[in-house]
C-alpha positions in Angstrom: 7.7 -32.4 3.8 10.5 -31.8 6.3 10.2 -31.9 10.1 11.7 -29.1 12.2 13.8 -30.1 15.2 12.3 -28.9 18.5 15.6 -28.9 20.4 15.5 -26.2 23.0 12.4 -24.5 21.7 11.9 -20.8 22.7 9.5 -20.2 25.5 6.9 -17.7 24.5 5.8 -14.7 26.6 2.1 -14.2 27.1 0.1 -13.0 24.1 -0.2 -9.4 25.2 3.6 -8.9 24.9 5.9 -8.7 21.9 8.2 -11.7 21.9 11.9 -11.4 21.5 14.2 -14.3 20.6 17.9 -14.2 21.4 20.2 -14.3 18.4 23.8 -14.9 17.5 25.3 -12.3 15.2 24.6 -12.6 11.5 28.3 -13.5 10.9 27.7 -16.6 13.0 24.8 -17.6 10.7 26.9 -17.1 7.6 29.8 -19.2 8.9 27.5 -22.0 10.0 28.5 -21.5 13.7 25.0 -21.4 15.0 24.6 -24.6 16.9 21.3 -26.5 16.9 18.8 -25.1 19.3 20.1 -21.6 19.2 17.6 -18.9 18.6 17.6 -15.9 16.2 16.7 -12.3 17.0 13.1 -11.8 15.9 10.1 -9.9 17.1 6.9 -11.8 16.7 3.5 -10.2 16.6 1.9 -10.5 20.0 -1.1 -12.2 18.4 1.0 -15.0 16.9 0.4 -17.7 19.5 2.5 -20.9 19.6 1.0 -23.8 17.7 1.1 -27.4 18.5 1.4 -30.0 15.8 1.0 -27.4 13.1 2.6 -27.7 9.7 3.6 -25.0 7.3 3.6 -24.7 3.5 6.1 -22.1 2.4 6.0 -20.6 -1.1 9.3 -19.2 -2.4 8.7 -17.3 -5.6 10.8 -17.1 -8.7 12.3 -14.4 -10.9 10.4 -11.2 -11.5 7.5 -11.5 -9.0 6.0 -8.6 -7.1 4.3 -9.1 -3.7 1.0 -8.8 -5.5 1.9 -11.6 -7.9 3.0 -13.8 -5.0 -0.3 -13.3 -3.1 -2.3 -13.8 -6.2 -0.6 -17.0 -7.3 -0.2 -18.6 -3.9 -3.7 -17.6 -3.0 -5.1 -19.3 -6.0 -3.1 -22.4 -5.2 -4.4 -22.4 -1.6 -8.0 -21.8 -2.7 -7.9 -24.9 -5.0 -5.7 -27.1 -2.7 -8.3 -27.7 0.0 -5.5 -28.1 2.6 -6.3 -29.1 6.2 -6.5 -26.3 8.8 -3.3 -27.6 10.5 -1.2 -26.5 7.5 -0.5 -22.8 7.7 0.6 -20.9 4.6 3.6 -18.6 4.5 5.4 -16.8 1.7 9.0 -15.8 1.6 9.6 -12.7 -0.5 13.1 -11.8 -1.8 14.2 -9.0 -4.3 13.7 -10.9 -7.6 14.0 -8.2 -10.2 11.4 -6.3 -12.3 12.4 -5.8 -15.9 13.9 -7.9 -18.7 17.4 -6.7 -17.9 17.1 -7.7 -14.2 17.8 -11.5 -14.5 21.5 -11.3 -13.4 20.8 -8.9 -10.5 18.0 -11.2 -9.4 20.3 -14.2 -9.7 22.8 -12.4 -7.5 20.1 -11.5 -5.0 18.9 -15.1 -4.8 22.4 -16.3 -4.1 23.3 -13.5 -1.7 24.2 -13.8 2.0 21.5 -11.3 3.2 18.7 -13.3 1.5 20.0 -16.6 2.9 20.3 -15.0 6.4 16.7 -13.8 6.1 15.5 -17.2 5.1 17.4 -18.8 8.0 15.8 -16.4 10.4 12.4 -17.2 8.9 13.0 -20.9 9.5 14.0 -20.2 13.1 10.8 -18.2 13.7 8.6 -21.0 12.4 10.4 -23.5 14.6 10.0 -21.2 17.6 6.3 -20.7 16.8 5.7 -24.4 17.2 5.7 -25.5 13.5 6.6 -29.1 13.4 6.7 -29.9 9.7 7.4 -27.8 6.6 6.3 -28.3 3.0 8.2 -26.2 0.5 6.8 -24.9 -2.8 9.7 -23.5 -4.8 9.2 -21.8 -8.0 12.0 -21.3 -10.5 14.8 -19.1 -9.0 13.1 -19.5 -5.6 14.8 -22.9 -5.6 18.2 -21.1 -5.7 17.1 -19.1 -2.7 16.2 -22.2 -0.8 19.3 -24.2 -1.6 21.6 -21.3 -1.0 20.2 -21.0 2.5 19.9 -24.7 3.2 23.5 -25.1 4.6 22.7 -22.4 7.2 19.4 -23.8 8.4 19.6 -27.6 7.6 20.5 -28.3 11.3 17.0 -27.1 12.2 15.5 -30.1 10.5 15.2 -33.7 11.8 17.1 -36.1 9.6 
């Protein structure tokens, strides 16, 4: 469990409007130039209301998982886990390969800048939605995705 920093949280518009969050360029994210408290360009669904004291559990899947596999596996875990309602489930999907010869392309994808940038944007969006603590459930190559992105988003977390 890791707590997100709430330094300069984004103010949300009312629920009937789409929300836009200011962002530095992607190159700033890659180079680690995004200072704590900066926001990332995201559009949030107008129905996604800010939460107070909410926690998230994020499942980052491993090699050779389709979206259907992810929903099935994580859904089964959530059904059996009996988590409190304050813990909101999220899944982070990345291109993880499909066939037996796709291991090395999947590995490259897991370690790529675009996937790390997407994960960083996802962390910003959770922080801006009011998520205070995050639990990570990393499966196999999903751990590579997480640790590859960690340098870019670690400043979001309270130490």
